[in-house]
C-alpha positions in Angstrom: 106.8 74.8 42.9 103.4 74.5 41.4 100.8 77.3 41.5 98.5 75.3 43.7 101.3 74.6 46.2 102.1 78.3 46.3 98.5 79.1 47.0 98.3 76.6 49.8 101.5 77.7 51.5 100.7 81.4 51.4 97.1 80.8 52.4 98.2 78.8 55.4 100.6 81.5 56.4 97.9 84.1 56.2 95.3 82.2 58.2 97.8 81.4 60.9 98.4 85.1 61.5 94.7 86.0 62.1 95.0 85.7 65.9 97.7 88.5 65.7 95.0 90.8 64.4 92.1 89.4 66.5 90.5 92.8 67.2 90.2 93.9 63.6 89.2 90.4 62.5 86.5 90.2 65.0 85.2 93.6 64.0 84.9 92.5 60.4 83.2 89.2 61.4 80.7 90.9 63.7 79.8 93.4 61.0 78.9 90.6 58.7 77.1 88.7 61.5 74.9 91.8 62.1 73.9 92.0 58.5 73.1 88.3 58.2 71.3 88.2 61.6 69.0 91.2 60.8 68.3 90.0 57.3 67.4 86.5 58.3 65.3 87.7 61.2 63.3 90.1 59.1 62.8 87.5 56.3 61.7 84.9 58.8 58.6 87.0 59.4 57.5 86.6 55.8 58.4 82.9 55.8 56.4 82.3 58.9 53.4 84.2 57.7 53.4 82.5 54.4 53.8 79.0 56.0 50.9 79.7 58.3 48.6 80.5 55.3 49.9 77.6 53.2 49.2 75.1 56.0 45.6 76.2 56.1 44.4 74.4 53.0 44.7 70.9 51.6 44.8 69.7 47.9 41.5 67.9 48.2 39.6 71.0 49.5 38.2 73.7 47.3 36.9 77.2 48.1 34.1 78.7 46.1 33.6 82.5 45.9 31.5 84.8 43.9 33.1 85.5 40.5 35.3 88.5 40.6 36.0 88.3 44.3 39.6 88.2 45.5 38.7 87.2 49.1 35.8 86.2 51.3 35.1 89.7 52.5 34.0 90.8 49.0 32.1 87.6 48.1 28.4 86.8 48.5 26.6 83.5 47.8 22.9 82.7 48.3 21.5 79.6 50.1 20.3 78.2 46.7 23.8 78.6 45.2 25.3 76.8 48.2 22.9 73.9 47.6 23.8 73.8 43.9 27.5 73.7 44.9 26.9 70.8 47.3 25.3 68.7 44.6 28.1 69.2 42.1 30.1 66.2 40.8 33.3 65.4 42.8 32.0 66.4 46.2 32.8 63.9 48.9 29.9 62.6 50.9 29.7 61.6 54.5 27.0 59.8 56.6 25.0 63.1 56.9 25.4 64.3 53.3 27.9 66.2 51.2 31.0 67.6 53.0 30.4 71.3 52.2 30.2 74.2 54.6 28.5 77.5 53.5 30.2 80.1 55.7 30.0 83.7 56.8 33.0 85.8 57.7 32.9 89.0 59.9 35.4 91.0 61.7 35.2 91.7 65.5 37.3 93.7 67.9 39.4 92.2 70.7 42.2 93.8 72.8 45.7 92.3 72.6 47.0 90.7 75.7 50.4 92.4 75.4 49.3 96.0 74.7 45.5 96.2 75.3 45.0 97.9 71.9 42.0 96.8 69.9 42.6 94.5 66.9 40.5 93.0 64.1 39.8 89.3 64.7 37.9 87.1 62.2 34.7 85.5 63.4 33.7 82.7 61.0 30.2 81.2 61.0 30.5 77.5 60.0 28.3 74.4 59.9 28.8 71.4 62.1 30.1 69.5 59.1 33.1 71.7 59.0 34.8 69.5 61.6 34.7 66.6 59.1 35.7 68.8 56.3 38.7 70.3 58.1 40.1 67.1 59.5 43.1 68.7 61.2 41.0 70.6 63.7 41.2 69.2 67.2 39.5 70.5 70.4 42.2 71.0 73.1 40.1 72.6 75.8 36.4 72.8 76.6 34.0 71.6 73.9 32.7 72.6 70.5 29.7 75.0 70.1 26.2 73.6 70.0 24.0 74.3 67.0 21.6 77.2 67.5 23.4 78.6 70.6 25.5 81.8 70.9 28.7 79.9 71.6 32.2 80.6 70.3 35.0 78.2 69.6 38.4 80.0 69.5 41.7 79.0 67.8 44.6 78.6 70.2 46.5 81.3 68.4 43.7 83.8 68.9 43.3 82.9 72.5 47.1 83.3 73.1 47.4 86.6 71.4 44.1 88.3 72.4 42.1 88.7 75.7 40.1 85.6 75.2 39.4 82.9 77.8 37.1 79.9 78.4 33.8 81.0 79.8 34.3 84.6 78.8 31.2 86.5 77.6 31.5 88.9 74.7 29.1 91.2 72.9 29.2 91.3 69.1 26.5 92.2 66.7 23.1 91.8 68.4 24.1 88.8 70.5 26.1 88.0 73.6 28.5 85.1 73.0 30.2 82.6 75.3 33.6 81.1 74.7 33.1 77.3 75.2 36.3 75.8 73.7 39.7 76.1 72.1 41.0 74.2 69.1 44.2 73.5 67.2 44.5 73.2 63.4 48.0 72.2 62.7 49.5 75.7 63.0 47.3 77.0 60.2 45.4 80.3 59.7 42.3 78.7 61.3 44.0 79.0 64.7 43.8 82.8 64.4 40.0 82.6 64.0 36.9 82.3 66.1 34.1 79.9 65.0 30.4 79.8 65.7 27.2 78.4 64.2 26.6 80.2 60.9 22.8 80.0 61.5 23.3 82.1 64.7 25.8 84.5 63.2 23.6 85.5 60.2 20.7 87.0 62.2 23.2 88.6 64.7 24.6 90.6 61.9 21.4 90.8 59.8 22.9 88.8 57.0 21.0 86.5 54.6 23.9 85.6 52.3 27.0 83.5 52.8 30.5 84.5 51.6 32.1 81.3 50.7 31.6 77.6 50.5 34.3 75.2 51.5 34.1 71.8 49.8 35.8 68.5 50.5 36.5 66.7 47.2 36.6 63.0 46.6 40.2 63.3 45.7 42.6 66.1 44.6 42.1 64.9 41.0 38.4 65.6 41.2 39.1 69.4 41.4 39.1 70.1 37.6 35.7 68.3 37.0 34.2 70.1 40.1 35.4 73.4 38.9 34.3 72.9 35.3 30.8 71.9 36.5 30.4 75.0 38.6 31.8 77.5 36.1 29.6 76.1 33.3 26.4 76.2 35.3 24.3 79.3 34.2 22.8 79.5 37.7 26.2 80.3 39.2 28.8 83.1 38.7 31.6 81.7 40.9 35.3 81.4 41.2 36.7 78.0 42.3 40.1 77.7 43.9 42.1 75.1 45.7 42.5 76.1 49.3 46.3 76.2 49.3 46.3 78.4 46.2 43.8 80.8 47.7 45.7 81.2 51.0 49.1 81.4 49.3 47.8 84.4 47.3 46.7 86.1 50.5 50.4 86.2 51.7 51.7 87.9 48.5 51.2 91.5 49.7 52.8 91.1 53.1 55.5 88.8 51.8 56.4 91.5 49.2 56.5 94.3 51.7 58.7 92.4 54.2 61.0 90.9 51.6 61.6 94.4 50.1 62.2 95.9 53.5 64.5 93.1 54.6 66.5 93.4 51.3 66.8 97.2 51.7 68.0 96.9 55.3 70.5 94.1 54.3 71.9 96.2 51.4 72.4 99.3 53.6 74.0 97.4 56.4 76.0 95.3 54.0 77.6 98.4 52.5 78.9 99.3 56.0 80.0 95.7 56.6 81.9 95.7 53.2 83.7 98.9 54.1 84.6 97.4 57.5 86.0 94.3 55.8 87.9 96.5 53.3 89.5 98.4 56.2 90.4 95.2 58.0 91.9 93.5 54.9 93.9 96.6 53.8 95.3 96.8 57.3 96.2 93.1 57.1 98.0 93.6 53.8 99.9 96.6 55.1 101.1 94.7 58.1 102.4 91.9 55.9 104.0 94.0 53.2 107.5 92.7 54.0 106.4 89.1 54.2 104.6 89.3 50.8 107.7 91.1 49.2 110.0 88.4 50.6 107.8 85.6 49.2 107.6 87.4 45.8 111.5 87.7 45.8 111.7 83.9 46.5 109.6 83.2 43.4 106.0 83.2 44.6 103.6 84.7 42.1 101.1 87.5 42.5 98.1 85.1 41.9 98.7 83.0 45.0 98.9 86.2 47.0 95.5 87.3 45.7 94.0 83.9 46.5 95.4 84.0 50.1 94.0 87.4 50.9 90.6 86.5 49.4 90.5 83.2 51.4 91.2 85.1 54.6 88.4 87.6 53.9 86.0 84.8 53.0 86.9 82.9 56.2 86.1 85.9 58.3 82.9 86.6 56.4 81.8 83.0 56.6 82.4 82.9 60.4 80.3 86.1 60.7 77.5 84.6 58.5 77.4 81.5 60.6 77.2 83.5 63.8 74.5 85.8 62.5 72.4 82.9 61.2 72.7 81.0 64.5 71.8 84.1 66.6 68.7 84.7 64.3 67.7 81.1 64.7 68.0 80.9 68.4 66.4 84.3 69.0 63.5 84.3 66.5 62.7 80.8 65.2 59.3 79.9 66.7 58.7 83.4 68.1 54.9 84.1 68.0 53.5 87.4 66.8 50.4 88.7 65.0 50.1 91.0 62.1 47.4 92.2 59.8 46.4 90.2 56.7 45.9 92.8 54.1 43.6 90.6 52.1 41.0 90.4 54.9 42.1 93.3 57.2 42.2 91.0 60.2 44.9 89.8 62.5 46.8 86.6 61.8 48.8 84.9 64.6 51.9 83.2 63.3 55.4 82.0 64.3 58.6 83.3 62.7 60.3 80.6 60.7 64.1 80.6 60.2 64.2 78.0 57.4 67.3 76.3 56.0 66.8 78.3 52.8 67.0 81.5 54.7 70.1 80.4 56.5 71.7 79.4 53.2 70.8 82.8 51.7 72.4 84.5 54.7 75.6 82.5 54.3 75.6 83.3 50.6 75.3 87.0 51.4 78.2 86.8 53.8 80.3 85.2 51.1 79.5 88.0 48.7 80.4 90.6 51.4 83.7 88.7 52.1 84.5 88.6 48.4 83.8 92.4 47.9 85.7 93.2 51.1 88.8 91.2 50.2 89.0 91.8 46.4 90.7 95.2 46.3 93.1 94.5 49.2 94.1 91.2 47.4 94.8 93.1 44.2 96.9 95.6 46.2 98.9 92.8 47.8 99.7 91.2 44.4 101.0 94.6 43.2 103.4 95.2 46.2 106.7 96.6 44.7 109.2 93.9 45.7 112.3 96.2 45.7 110.8 99.1 47.6 109.3 96.7 50.2 112.5 94.8 50.7 114.4 98.1 51.3 112.2 98.5 54.4 113.7 95.4 56.0 
C-alpha cells in the first residue's frame, strides 16, 4: 500500500470520528473563530478609515500647501499666491476660468447624536467652483449655499453622526449660520465636512489667508509639469501633492495604531486558542491510541498518522476561521462610526470595511493556529509504542 493511500485511509478514519468528540471539537473551533472574528473586526476599522480617505481624491486633482506643511491646519497661502497657482500650466479651465479653489479650514464643535458629547468637526470655506472641481459631490437634500451669505452645506456623514439638521441655526466665529443643504461625495472624507463660502468664513474668523488650494488638472499626466512650475517659481514656497497621496498619508497614524492593537489582541487570543486546540488534539490522540497502534501493527507508517492528525486540526481551525470571518462580516461590514483624524484633530465619519483581503488574512491565521495546535499531538501519535498500546486491548 502506497504512502499516499495510507494517508488517505487514516485521514478519512480520523475525520469520520469527529462527531464522537463533538463537544471538544466545537470548543477548539469556537476558540479559533473568536480570534479570527475579533482580529478581522478590529482591522476593518483601519481598512474603512483608510478607504474613506483614499476615496476623497482623484488622480487629476492636486493639493497645494505651504512648503513644510504636513496638513492644511499648518499651511497658509496668500491671495496673490492663490492667483499665481491658478495661472500655472496644466490647470484645467472651465467656462468661468481656472478650476481652482483657495480654501480655509477651521474646526467647530458639534454634539454627537448618540452621546451628546462635543466633537471637532471641520468647517471648510470653499469657492463656488469647487462643485465643478469635485465632480462627485451631489446635493441630496435642500440646496447649496449662496455666495456672500452665512449658509452651511453639510456632508451626509456629518449630518448622520452629529446634531445637524436642515434649517438649523448655529453660532460659530462671529456669525450665525444656517444649514441649507446636505451633500454626498461618493463615501469620501468630504462627507464628514461642512462647507460654506470662503469669503464669508474668512471675516467670521478674522482670517486673511487661505490654507490650501485645490486644483483640477487637465489630465493626471499634467501633474509633474504643474508641480515643477510651482516649485520653481521664486514667488512661491509650496508643496504640491496629488490628492490621493495626501489623504492616504493622513490615515497612516490611525492605521498604525489600530493594526498594532489588532495584531496584539489576535496574538494574545491566539495563544489561548492554540492551547485549546492542543488540548483537543491530545485528547483525540489519547482516545484513538488503540486504533493507531492497530494500524501501525498492520503496517501503516508513522508519517500518515502525523498527516491525519494535522488534517483534523486544520479542518477544525478552518471551520472556526470561516465562522469567525462570517460573523465579523455580518456584524461589522458597513457599520458607521466616527473617530478623530490625528492629522487634523477633527472627526471623520467612516464605515467599517471587512475586505476580502482581511477575510483571507483571518483564514490564514486560523490555519497557522490549526497547524500549531495539531503538530505536537500528531508527533505523539506517530510515536505511540505499538506493543504497549496493543496490550491494552
